[in-house]
C-alpha positions in Angstrom: 100.9 79.4 80.8 101.1 83.1 80.0 100.0 85.9 82.3 99.2 89.5 81.4 98.2 92.6 83.4 95.8 94.9 81.7 97.2 98.4 82.5 93.8 100.0 81.8 92.2 98.0 84.6 95.1 97.8 87.1 94.9 100.2 90.0 98.4 99.3 91.3 97.1 98.1 94.7 100.1 95.7 94.9 98.1 92.6 96.0 99.5 90.6 93.1 103.0 91.5 94.1 102.3 90.5 97.7 100.9 87.2 96.6 103.2 86.3 93.8 106.4 88.5 93.9 108.3 86.2 91.6 106.0 87.1 88.7 104.6 90.5 89.4 106.2 93.9 90.1 104.8 97.4 90.5 105.9 99.8 87.7 104.5 103.3 88.2 100.8 103.4 87.9 100.2 99.7 87.3 101.6 96.2 88.0 103.6 94.3 85.3 104.7 90.8 84.8 108.5 90.5 85.5 110.5 90.0 82.3 111.0 86.3 81.7 108.6 85.3 84.4 106.7 82.1 83.6 103.5 81.3 85.6 104.1 77.6 85.2 107.1 77.9 87.5 105.1 79.5 90.2 102.0 78.2 92.0 100.6 81.6 92.8 99.5 83.2 89.5 96.0 81.9 89.7 95.7 83.1 93.3 96.9 86.6 92.3 94.4 86.7 89.4 91.5 85.7 91.6 92.5 88.2 94.3 92.8 91.1 91.9 90.1 93.6 92.8 89.7 94.8 89.2 90.2 91.6 87.3 93.2 93.0 85.5 95.2 89.8 85.5 94.6 87.5 82.5 96.0 83.9 82.4 96.0 81.9 79.2 
């Protein structure tokens, strides 16, 4: 399972980092997926995607 944050939609509210800190981190003006992070190892990616107020998190 792969996860991506669309930097054009992200407003860097930090909710994804709060919900799933093992996968997401804030980097300047938007959130990013931590290097090497794999959503299949964490049970919180879907929750973070659903909670994102702008729908910037894509899971495939």
